[in-house]
N, C-alpha and C positions, 0 to 999 in steps of 0.2 A: 473494530473500526467504528468511529475514528478516535484516535488520540491526537490532540493538537500539539502535544509537546511530550518529550520524554518525562516519565514520572513513575514514582513508586507509591505515591500517596493513594490511599483508598484500596490498596491491594492487600488482601488477607495475608496474615503472616504464614510462613511456611516453616514446618519443623525441619530445621537444617540437618539435624542428626538423622532423621528418617530419610530425608532426601539424599544425604551422603551415602547412607547404607544401601538404599535402593539403586542409586546410580552405580556404586561400586559393584553390586551384585550383577546388574545388567551388563557391565563391562566385562566382569570375570567370565560370564557365560560365553562371551565371544573370544576374549583374549587370554583367559587364564588368570592366575594369581597376580593381583596388583592392588595398590592402595590409593584411595582418593583423599587428597588433603587440601587444606587452605581454600575452603569454599567461601569466595568473596562476592558479596552482592554487587551487581551492576545495575545501571539505570535501565529501566524497561518501561513497558506500558502498563496500564491497569489490567491487562489481560493475562499477564504472566509474570513470574519471578524468574530472574536470570542471574546466574552465578558463573564466575570463572573458578576453575579448580585445577590443582596440580595432580599429576599421576606419577606414581612410583611403581614400576613393574618391568615387564620384559621389553627387550628392544623391539623397535618397530611400531610401538604404540605411542601416539602423541603425548608429550609431556604436559600439555596444557589443553584443557577442554572447556566447553561451555555446557552448563547444565541448565535446562530450561523447564520450568514447571508451569504448565498452563493453569490458569485460574478460571477463566470464563470464556473459553473457546470450545465450541462443539459444533459439528463433529471434528475429529482429529485431522483436519486438512494438512496441517504442517507435517505431522508425522508421516502421513501417506505420501505427500509430495516429496519430502526429503528421502524417503525410502526408495521411491521410484527414480528420483534423480540420481541417487547414489548408485543404485543398481545399473542404471544406464550410463554411468560415467560422465554425466554432464558437468563440464567445468564451470568454475565461477560461482559455486554454491557450497555451503558447508557440508562436509561428509557426515551422514548420520552414523554414529558409532554404535549406539545402543538406545533402547527405549524400555520403559517400564510402565505398568498399568497402575500399580498401587505402591506409593503415590504415583500419579501420572507424571512422566518426565521424559525428556529427550536429552541425550548426550551427544554433542556435536563437536567436530574438530574446530579448534579455535582459530579464527581468521586473524587474530592479533589486535593490536591497539592503534592501527592506522587511522588516518582522517577519513571522514565521510564526505559525501557531496554537501551535506548540510553544513559541515564545518567550513567548506570553501564558500558557500553562499553567504554565510554570516561573517566571513573574514573581511580583509581589507584589500585583497589583490584581485582586481577584476579579470586579469588575464588568467590567473590560476582558477578562478571560478568558471570562466568560460570554457577552459580546457576540461574541467571536471564535469561540466554538463555534457560535453561531447563524449567523454569517456563513459559516463553513465548511459548515454543513449546507445553507444556501440555495445557496451556490455549487456544491456537489456536485450538488444536485438540478437546478439549471439546466443544468449540464453534461450530466447524464444525460437530461434532457428533450430536449436538442438532439441526442442520439445514438440515440434510440429506433430510428430507421430506418436507422442506419448499420451494423448488424450484418452483413448480407450483403456490403457493400462491404469492411469490415474483414477478415472471415474469408476472403473470396475473395482479397484482396490478399496476406494472410499465407500462405495455402496456395500461391499462385503462387510465393512466394519460398522456400518450404520444401516442395517436392513430395514429398520422401522422408521427411519427419517425420510425427509424429502429427497428426491433425486439430486445427486451431487451437482448437476448442471443448473440447478434452480437458484443458486445463491444470488446472482445478479438480479434475477426477477424479484426475489424476495426483498432485496435492498430497494429496488425501484418502487415496489408496492409500499414499503414502509415510508419511503420518501413522500409519496403521494399522501399518505395518512398524516405525516408530519406537517406538510404544507396546509392541509385542511385544518389541522389543529391550531397552527401558530400564525399563518398569514392574516386571519381575521383581526388579530391584535394590531395589525398595521392598516386595517380597513380594506383588505383585499380578500375577496371570496373567490377561490379558484373555480373556474368553470369545469363542468364534468368532462368536456372534450379534452381539455388540457390534462386533467388527471388521468384520463384513459390513455392519452398519448404517452404520458410518462410511464405508466404501468406497463405498457406494451412496447416500450422503446427497444428492448432487446429481441423482440420477436422478428423473425425474418432476416436477421443479419446474415451476411454471406458465410455459410458453413465452411467454405474453402479458405477463410481468413482466420481460422482458429489456431491458437497455440496455448501452451500452459502459461498462466499468468500468476505471479506471486501474490497478487491481490491487494497489496499495500506497499507499493514501491516508493515510499517516502524517501526524501534525500538523506535521511539518517539511517536508512535500512541497508547500508552497504559499508564496506571497509576497503580502503586502499591497501593493497599488498604488493610485494615485489613481482608477483605473477599476474597482477591485474586486479580489477575490482571484483570483490566477492559480494554477492547479493545475500542478504539475510532477511528473515521474517517472512514465512510462508503460511501464516495462520489463516489467511483467506484465499489460499491457492485455489484456482479454478481454471478449467479448460474453457476458454471463451474467445470471443473476437479480439484480434490483436489491437484493434482501435482503442480498447479500454486502457491499454498501456500507452499507446502513442499520445492519447489525450492528456497524459500527465504533463506533457510539455506544452500543451495548449491552454490549460486552465489557469495556471499550472499547479501541480502537486495538490490535487483536490482533497486528499485525506490527511494532510500533513500540518504540523505546527509551524513549519518554516515556509509557508506558502506566499512568499513575496513575489512580486512581478519579476519576470525575466526581460532583459532587453530583447526586442523583437528579432534582431539579427541573430542573437544567440539561440533563441528558441527555434527559429526557422532552420538554422544550420544544423542544430541537434536533431530536429525531426527529419531532415534530409538524410543525415547520417544513419539514423535508426532505420529509415525506409530502405536506403541503399544496401545496408548490411543484411537486412532480413529478407529482402525481395528474392534472392536466389532460392531460398528455401520455401518461401511463401509468395509465389507470383501474384496472388490476388491483391496484395497490398499496393501493387503498381497500377491498379485499375482506377477508372473514374468512379466506379461503384464504391471503392474504398474511400475515396475523397468525400462522397456524399454521406457514407455511413460514419465517418470520423466526425463530421459536423453534428450528426445526430447524437453520437456518444459524448461529445463535448457538452452538449445541452443536458444530457443525462447526468454527467458528473457535476455540472453546475447546480442543478436543482437538487441532486442528492446531497451535496455538501451544504447547500443552503438549508435544507431540512435539518441537518445535524447541528448547525451553528446558530439557528434562529433562537432557540430557547435562551441561551446565554446572552445573545445580543439584545433580546427584548428585555431581559432582566438587568440591564445596566452594563453588560460587557465588562464585568470585573476581571482584572488580570488574574490569571492562574499560573503564571510563570513561577516555577519553583527551582529552576536550575540555573538562573542567571543568563539564559539565552534569550535574545530578543525574538519577538514574534509579532505578526500583525494582529490587530484586534479582529474579532469576529465581524464587527460591523464593517470594517474595511473589506474583508474578504467577501461578505455577502453583497455589499453594494457594487464592488468591482465586478464580481461574476455575473450578477443580474444585468449590469450595464453591458457587459460583453455579449451576453445572450440576446439582450434587447436589440443590439445592432446587427444581429444575424438575419438571414433571410428565411431559413427553414430550421426546424419544423414550425409552421405558422402558429399553432395553438400554444406551443411552449414559448415562442418568441413574444407573443402577446402577453402571456402571463408574466414573463420576466420584465417586460416594459412597465406593466402596471405595478408590479412589486418594487421595481427599481425606483419609480417615481414616489412610491409610498415611503421608501427608506429615506429619500432625500427630504421629504416633508417631516418625517419623524426625527431624523438624526442630523439633518444638514448634509453637506457633502463631506465624505470621509474617504479621500482617495487612498488607494493602496500604493505604498512606495515600492520602488525597486528593491531587490535584495541588497543588504548592506554593502556587499562587495562592489556594487556599481554606483554607490552614492558619492 
């Protein structure tokens, strides 16, 4: 995290023959004799190489699978998350069929070639895009409702695989700390020196959030990390899975899409309706999200996502904001994202230290770049 667009550039090459052999051996250990063929590269992020393959073997085994070879993700959160989810029978996620350590890879049931929410957002049908946002919100809520009790299982399993690393629950705190460091490094180039109180507030933002509002979170629920199927939306990409406050997921509708390449604005009515759908679907399993405390904590988390994403995108924005689109898909510029998000936080009421920092930084971007408004997603133009 983050990748602002689908890409395979900059990803180290993978020995396809070795990957094929390792994947086939891992599958045979579970399913018996079969053959893996037609390893076809798919678009992915800089963190992994992803392939679709065909299987020839005994009945009952999927005929098409996804082979994913992590490149720069540690510890193995996705492997642990999908193993836990598969064992628990959680619907709407890829079944983990097999895994290998050398080379490191996952073999997943193939969700198919259906459209994603991102496809709807950059399409031309506003009604289809609005429905897709609602489907995403409901699917995410159903996933989180099914994982409320899986936190100890996930964190224990991840800790067992990474005994020398940081506690599995520390990922969000690490990200916030890195964000503070990034703001210290890059905001001075806009003439802004972050105050210590604001940096402390950002680093400590996840401390004290309601422990009764926790669920398993995919970690990077970008609009292209899902696939429409006949059975419903399938969520993919659990590389940054974490058991954390549900507000980190709800805020994806408020920022919106903080870690994603397709982070256009949503119409307010669409975003509000989707958030209501998410909350109504999840509340029976997680009553804490119906509380006033959740409302306050969601505002805090939105502020965290805004400054976290600003820290990610500032280096490229300061260096000219050159286009990196390699797939022909439209995306906002980093300057548009940064200025819009800082303005959004600057208009908030709390938390005071972060609002003040955002207001100062927002004014600095307008002086440096002029006004660069963030458009609505293409489907609503």
